[in-house]
C-alpha positions in Angstrom: 0.2 -39.7 -2.8 -1.3 -38.5 -6.1 -4.8 -38.4 -4.5 -3.5 -36.3 -1.6 -1.8 -33.8 -3.9 -4.8 -33.6 -6.2 -7.2 -32.8 -3.3 -4.9 -30.5 -1.4 -3.0 -28.6 -4.0 -3.7 -25.0 -4.5 -5.1 -23.9 -7.9 -2.3 -22.4 -10.1 -3.7 -18.8 -9.8 -3.6 -18.9 -6.0 -0.1 -20.5 -5.9 1.2 -17.7 -8.3 -0.5 -15.1 -6.1 1.3 -16.5 -3.0 4.6 -16.3 -4.9 4.0 -12.7 -5.9 3.0 -11.7 -2.4 6.2 -13.2 -0.9 8.3 -11.7 -3.7 6.8 -8.2 -3.0 6.9 -8.2 0.8 10.2 -10.0 1.1 9.7 -11.4 4.7 12.7 -12.6 6.6 10.8 -15.7 7.9 7.8 -17.6 6.4 6.0 -20.2 8.4 3.6 -22.7 6.7 1.3 -24.8 8.9 -0.2 -27.9 7.2 2.5 -28.5 4.6 0.9 -31.5 3.0 2.8 -32.2 -0.2 4.8 -28.9 -0.1 3.6 -27.4 -3.3 2.7 -24.0 -1.8 5.9 -24.1 0.2 7.8 -24.4 -3.1 6.1 -21.2 -4.4 7.0 -19.4 -1.2 10.6 -20.5 -1.3 10.9 -19.3 -4.9 9.8 -15.8 -3.9 12.2 -15.5 -0.9 15.5 -13.9 -1.1 18.8 -15.7 -0.2 18.9 -14.7 3.5 15.3 -15.6 4.3 13.9 -18.8 6.0 10.9 -20.9 5.3 9.7 -23.2 8.1 7.0 -25.8 7.2 5.1 -27.9 9.8 2.9 -30.8 9.0 0.5 -31.9 11.9 -0.6 -35.2 10.4 1.8 -38.0 11.2 0.8 -40.1 8.2 1.5 -37.2 5.8 4.7 -36.3 7.5 6.1 -39.7 6.9 
């Protein structure tokens, strides 16, 4: 799992940018395709307000397990 996270994780500056964008625009629903380890989903979730939803979808069965 560490190899998957190391290869797929966003650089910190891009993850922080994603957080700031979600925080600024305050969408009601966010959808992430290709969740992988869920690190960028975590940054999105932190930026969402209490009534918003985050849906994540992983297409790879082996990663989804």
